[in-house]
C-alpha positions as CSV (number, residue, x, y, z in Angstrom):
1,M,5.1,-10.2,-31.2
2,K,6.1,-6.9,-29.8
3,S,4.4,-4.7,-28.0
4,D,4.1,-1.3,-27.6
5,K,3.1,-1.5,-23.6
6,I,5.6,-0.9,-21.1
7,P,7.0,-3.5,-18.8
8,V,6.1,-3.0,-15.5
9,I,6.9,-6.0,-12.7
10,C,5.1,-5.8,-9.5
11,V,6.1,-7.5,-6.0
12,V,3.1,-7.2,-4.0
13,G,2.0,-8.8,-0.2
14,P,1.4,-8.0,3.1
15,T,3.4,-6.1,5.3
16,A,6.8,-7.3,6.9
17,S,6.7,-10.2,4.1
18,G,10.0,-8.8,2.6
19,K,9.1,-7.1,-0.1
20,T,11.5,-4.6,-0.4
21,D,14.4,-7.2,-0.3
22,L,13.2,-9.3,-3.2
23,A,12.3,-6.1,-5.4
24,V,15.8,-4.9,-4.8
25,N,17.3,-8.2,-5.8
26,I,15.0,-8.3,-8.9
27,A,16.3,-4.7,-9.5
28,K,19.8,-5.5,-9.5
29,K,19.6,-8.5,-11.5
30,M,17.4,-6.8,-14.2
31,S,18.4,-3.7,-14.1
32,G,15.3,-1.9,-12.5
33,E,14.1,0.9,-10.6
34,I,11.7,0.8,-7.7
35,I,8.5,2.7,-7.3
36,S,7.4,2.5,-3.9
37,A,3.3,1.4,-3.7
38,D,3.0,2.6,-0.3
39,S,0.0,5.0,1.1
40,M,2.2,6.2,4.0
41,Q,5.3,6.1,2.8
42,I,4.7,9.0,0.9
43,Y,4.5,11.0,3.9
44,K,8.2,12.7,4.9
45,E,7.5,12.6,8.5
46,F,6.6,9.0,8.6
47,N,10.1,6.9,8.4
48,I,10.2,4.2,11.4
49,S,6.3,4.0,11.4
50,T,6.2,2.9,7.6
51,A,9.5,1.0,7.8
52,K,11.0,2.7,4.8
53,P,13.9,1.1,3.5
54,T,17.4,2.5,4.9
55,L,20.2,3.3,2.1
56,K,21.6,0.4,3.3
57,Q,18.5,-1.9,2.0
58,M,18.3,0.3,-1.5
59,C,21.7,-1.2,-2.2
60,G,22.2,1.8,-4.5
61,I,18.8,0.9,-6.3
62,K,17.0,4.1,-6.9
63,H,13.7,4.3,-5.2
64,H,10.7,6.6,-6.4
65,C,7.5,7.9,-4.6
66,I,9.3,8.1,-1.2
67,D,9.1,11.3,0.9
68,I,6.8,13.3,-1.6
69,V,4.8,15.0,0.6
70,S,4.4,16.2,4.2
71,V,1.5,14.7,6.7
72,K,-0.1,18.0,6.5
73,E,-1.4,17.3,3.2
74,N,-4.0,15.4,2.1
75,F,-3.3,12.6,-0.4
76,S,-5.3,10.8,-2.9
77,V,-4.7,7.3,-5.1
78,A,-5.3,9.8,-8.2
79,K,-2.4,12.1,-7.5
80,Y,-0.5,8.6,-6.5
81,V,-1.3,7.2,-10.3
82,S,-0.5,10.9,-11.8
83,F,3.0,10.8,-9.9
84,A,3.9,7.0,-10.7
85,E,2.7,7.2,-14.3
86,K,5.5,9.8,-15.3
87,I,7.8,8.1,-13.2
88,I,7.3,4.6,-14.9
89,K,7.7,6.4,-18.4
90,D,11.2,7.8,-17.5
91,I,12.6,4.5,-16.1
92,F,11.6,3.0,-19.1
93,S,12.8,5.7,-21.4
94,I,16.4,4.9,-20.4
95,G,16.3,1.5,-20.9
96,K,15.5,0.1,-17.2
97,I,12.7,-1.8,-16.0
98,P,10.1,0.0,-13.7
99,I,9.3,-2.3,-10.5
100,L,6.3,-1.7,-8.5
101,C,6.6,-2.7,-4.8
102,G,4.3,-2.3,-2.0
103,G,1.3,-3.0,-0.3
104,T,-1.0,-0.8,-0.8
105,G,-3.5,-2.6,-3.3
106,L,-5.2,0.5,-4.2
107,Y,-2.9,1.8,-5.7
108,I,-1.2,-0.4,-7.4
109,D,-4.2,-1.6,-9.0
110,S,-5.6,1.9,-9.9
111,L,-2.2,2.3,-11.6
112,I,-1.4,-1.0,-13.6
113,K,-5.2,-0.9,-14.6
114,N,-4.9,2.9,-16.1
115,I,-7.7,4.2,-13.9
116,P,-9.4,7.4,-15.1
117,F,-10.5,9.0,-11.8
118,E,-13.3,11.5,-12.0
119,K,-12.8,14.4,-10.0
120,G,-15.6,13.5,-7.3
121,K,-16.3,16.5,-4.8
122,T,-15.0,16.5,-1.3
123,N,-16.3,17.8,1.9
124,I,-14.3,18.5,4.9
125,S,-16.7,18.8,7.3
126,I,-18.2,15.4,6.4
127,R,-15.2,13.9,6.6
128,N,-13.9,15.2,10.0
129,R,-17.5,14.1,11.6
130,I,-17.0,10.9,10.5
131,I,-13.6,10.6,11.6
132,N,-14.1,12.2,14.9
133,Y,-16.8,9.7,15.6
134,I,-14.9,6.9,14.5
135,N,-12.1,7.6,16.5
136,V,-14.0,8.0,19.7
137,N,-16.3,5.2,19.1
138,N,-15.9,2.9,16.3
139,A,-16.4,2.2,12.6
140,G,-19.7,0.1,13.5
141,Y,-22.3,2.8,12.9
142,F,-21.0,4.2,9.7
143,F,-20.6,0.9,8.1
144,D,-23.9,-0.1,8.6
145,K,-24.8,3.3,7.0
146,L,-22.8,2.5,4.3
147,K,-24.5,-0.9,3.7
148,K,-27.7,1.3,3.1
149,I,-26.2,4.1,0.7
150,D,-23.8,1.7,-1.0
151,P,-24.1,-2.0,-0.4
152,S,-21.9,-2.7,-3.5
153,S,-19.1,-1.0,-1.9
154,A,-19.9,-1.9,1.7
155,K,-19.0,-5.7,0.5
156,K,-15.7,-4.7,-0.8
157,I,-14.8,-2.8,2.5
158,N,-13.7,-4.3,5.7
159,I,-15.2,-2.6,9.1
160,H,-11.8,-1.9,10.2
161,D,-10.6,-0.4,7.1
162,H,-11.9,3.2,8.3
163,K,-10.1,5.1,5.2
164,R,-12.1,3.7,3.0
165,I,-15.4,3.5,4.8
166,C,-14.8,7.5,5.4
167,R,-14.2,8.2,1.7
168,A,-17.1,6.2,0.3
169,I,-20.0,7.9,2.9
170,E,-18.4,11.4,2.0
171,F,-18.4,10.9,-1.5
172,Y,-22.0,9.6,-1.7
173,Y,-23.6,12.8,0.5
174,T,-21.0,14.8,-1.2
175,N,-21.5,14.1,-5.2
176,G,-25.2,12.4,-4.6
177,Y,-24.4,9.1,-6.0
178,P,-22.2,5.9,-4.7
179,I,-18.6,5.5,-5.3
180,Y,-18.9,1.9,-7.1
181,R,-20.1,3.8,-9.8
182,Q,-17.0,5.7,-10.2
183,V,-15.2,2.3,-10.1
184,E,-17.1,0.9,-12.5
185,N,-16.5,3.7,-15.2
186,S,-12.7,3.1,-14.6
187,L,-12.7,-0.3,-15.6
188,K,-13.5,0.3,-18.9
189,S,-10.4,1.6,-20.0
190,K,-7.4,-0.6,-21.1
191,S,-4.0,-0.9,-19.5
192,C,-0.9,0.6,-21.5
193,Y,1.2,-1.9,-18.8
194,N,2.4,-5.6,-19.5
195,V,2.4,-6.5,-16.1
196,C,4.2,-9.6,-14.3
197,K,2.7,-9.9,-10.7
198,I,4.9,-11.4,-7.8
199,G,2.9,-12.1,-4.8
200,L,4.9,-12.8,-1.4
201,N,3.3,-14.6,1.4
202,F,4.3,-17.2,4.0
203,K,3.0,-20.4,4.0
204,D,2.5,-20.8,7.8
205,R,0.4,-17.7,8.6
206,N,2.2,-17.3,12.2
207,I,5.4,-16.8,10.7
208,L,4.5,-13.8,9.1
209,Y,2.7,-12.4,12.4
210,D,5.8,-13.1,14.3
211,R,7.4,-11.1,11.8
212,I,5.0,-8.0,12.2
213,N,5.4,-8.6,16.0
214,K,9.1,-8.5,16.0
215,R,8.8,-5.2,13.7
216,V,6.5,-3.2,16.1
217,D,8.9,-4.2,18.9
218,F,11.9,-2.7,16.7
219,M,10.0,0.2,15.8
220,V,9.4,1.0,19.6
221,K,12.7,1.0,20.7
222,N,14.2,2.8,17.7
223,G,12.2,6.0,18.2
224,I,8.6,5.6,16.7
225,L,7.3,7.3,20.0
226,D,9.4,10.2,19.2
227,E,8.4,10.2,15.7
228,I,5.0,10.6,16.4
229,A,4.8,13.0,19.2
230,S,7.1,15.2,16.8
231,I,4.0,15.7,14.5
232,K,2.1,18.7,15.5
233,D,-0.2,19.3,12.6
234,I,-1.5,16.1,10.3
235,G,-3.8,16.0,7.5
236,D,-7.0,13.8,7.4
237,T,-5.1,11.0,5.1
238,A,-2.2,10.4,7.2
239,K,-4.3,10.3,10.4
240,F,-4.8,6.4,9.6
241,S,-1.5,5.2,9.3
242,I,-1.4,2.6,11.6
243,G,1.4,3.5,13.8
244,Y,0.2,6.8,14.3
245,K,-3.4,6.2,15.8
246,E,-2.6,3.5,17.5
247,L,0.4,5.2,19.8
248,L,-0.9,8.5,20.0
249,P,-3.1,7.4,23.1
250,F,0.2,6.7,24.7
251,I,1.6,10.0,23.6
252,N,-1.4,11.8,25.4
253,A,-1.0,10.0,28.4
254,E,-4.5,8.0,28.1
255,S,-3.2,4.4,27.4
256,S,0.0,2.5,28.6
257,L,2.7,1.4,26.4
258,K,2.0,-2.0,26.6
259,E,-1.6,-1.6,25.7
260,C,-0.8,0.8,22.9
261,T,1.7,-1.8,21.6
262,E,-0.6,-4.5,21.7
263,R,-3.3,-2.7,20.0
264,L,-0.5,-1.6,17.2
265,K,0.7,-5.6,16.4
266,M,-3.2,-6.4,16.4
267,E,-4.3,-4.0,13.9
268,T,-1.0,-4.5,11.9
269,R,-1.8,-8.4,11.9
270,R,-5.3,-7.4,10.7
271,Y,-4.0,-5.2,7.9
272,A,-2.0,-8.2,6.8
273,K,-4.8,-10.3,6.6
274,R,-6.8,-7.5,4.4
275,Q,-3.6,-7.1,2.2
276,I,-3.6,-11.1,1.5
277,T,-7.4,-11.0,0.7
278,W,-7.2,-8.1,-1.5
279,F,-3.9,-9.5,-3.6
280,K,-5.6,-13.0,-3.8
281,R,-8.5,-11.7,-6.0
282,D,-5.9,-11.3,-8.8
283,L,-5.9,-14.5,-10.1
284,S,-2.9,-13.7,-12.3
285,T,-0.3,-13.1,-9.5
286,K,2.1,-15.9,-9.3
287,W,2.5,-16.7,-5.4
288,F,5.9,-17.0,-3.5
289,N,6.0,-18.6,-0.1
290,A,9.2,-17.0,1.6
291,D,9.1,-19.6,4.1
292,E,9.5,-22.2,1.5
293,Y,13.0,-21.0,0.7
294,E,16.1,-21.6,2.3
295,N,17.7,-17.9,1.5
296,V,16.7,-14.8,-0.2
297,S,18.8,-15.7,-3.4
298,N,17.1,-19.1,-3.9
299,L,13.9,-17.4,-4.0
300,F,14.7,-15.0,-6.2
301,C,16.3,-17.6,-8.8
302,N,12.6,-18.9,-8.9
303,V,11.0,-15.5,-9.0
304,Q,13.3,-14.3,-12.0
305,K,12.4,-17.5,-13.8
306,C,8.9,-16.6,-13.2
307,I,9.5,-13.2,-14.8
308,L,11.5,-14.0,-17.7
309,D,8.6,-16.8,-18.4
310,S,6.2,-14.6,-18.2
311,G,7.1,-13.1,-21.5
312,I,6.8,-9.1,-20.4
313,L,10.4,-8.0,-21.1
314,G,10.1,-9.2,-24.6
315,H,12.6,-7.1,-26.6
316,V,14.3,-5.4,-23.9
317,S,15.2,-8.3,-21.8
318,K,18.4,-9.9,-22.8
């Protein structure tokens, strides 16, 4: 049966799992273009710290939603959805398949579920007070406060996810109602996409963690410290970037490089765990463990079969 919905292939999973290489293989073989779903790769100044794909990694495949704003600017999921919706339509209009690739679950779900965002007010004063407190102390105090004012949201937010804790509290005190109501109302809207979501993970979690640790070491050797030190003015949303906040104490001569590097590895591993938890909630995701395949080619063959069997390509597949 022919569908008027646009087919979208999603490649999701934790950081350092190999999503980019897999998405490029899919795009090359199935005539697609890639839309990044990484909340930090949108920033022009974050290159090494966000592991942006190099021209060599892109293999001539067009990538979208990378380097679209400065770290000085604040960016939101609503802005991302607005950007990505237009790009998806443009890609499909020229007969190619949109491939969404990234690890920011909120961006991906908000886009493919067609969530209409209410224009909730913001309050920079409240936001800055929360950010400054968390940076000096920890998130415990405000996480406990969130449990009282918005328990529904608190159940879904990890205590280490400072960005979402900050936004939920700011939203409540600025708009007068909890942010979960905004989410509930948004779920009433139907999606305009036919989605096949591919999840990439590792059966042996230690292999993933080793890849993360090696990636951090690579970043340190290849200029991440200079990249962060060069940023003199940064907005509130970019401040939460993993890499920036962990290495800044070394740049400011407040901690040793070893301490900051180990902290970055730990926070990245924690982030990977949160990503896996988020994506596992969607039972429609088809999961593949990269460590169960000899190489990317073998992995791709199985993923390609899964995409074709899903039926989302319909009349546009050959």
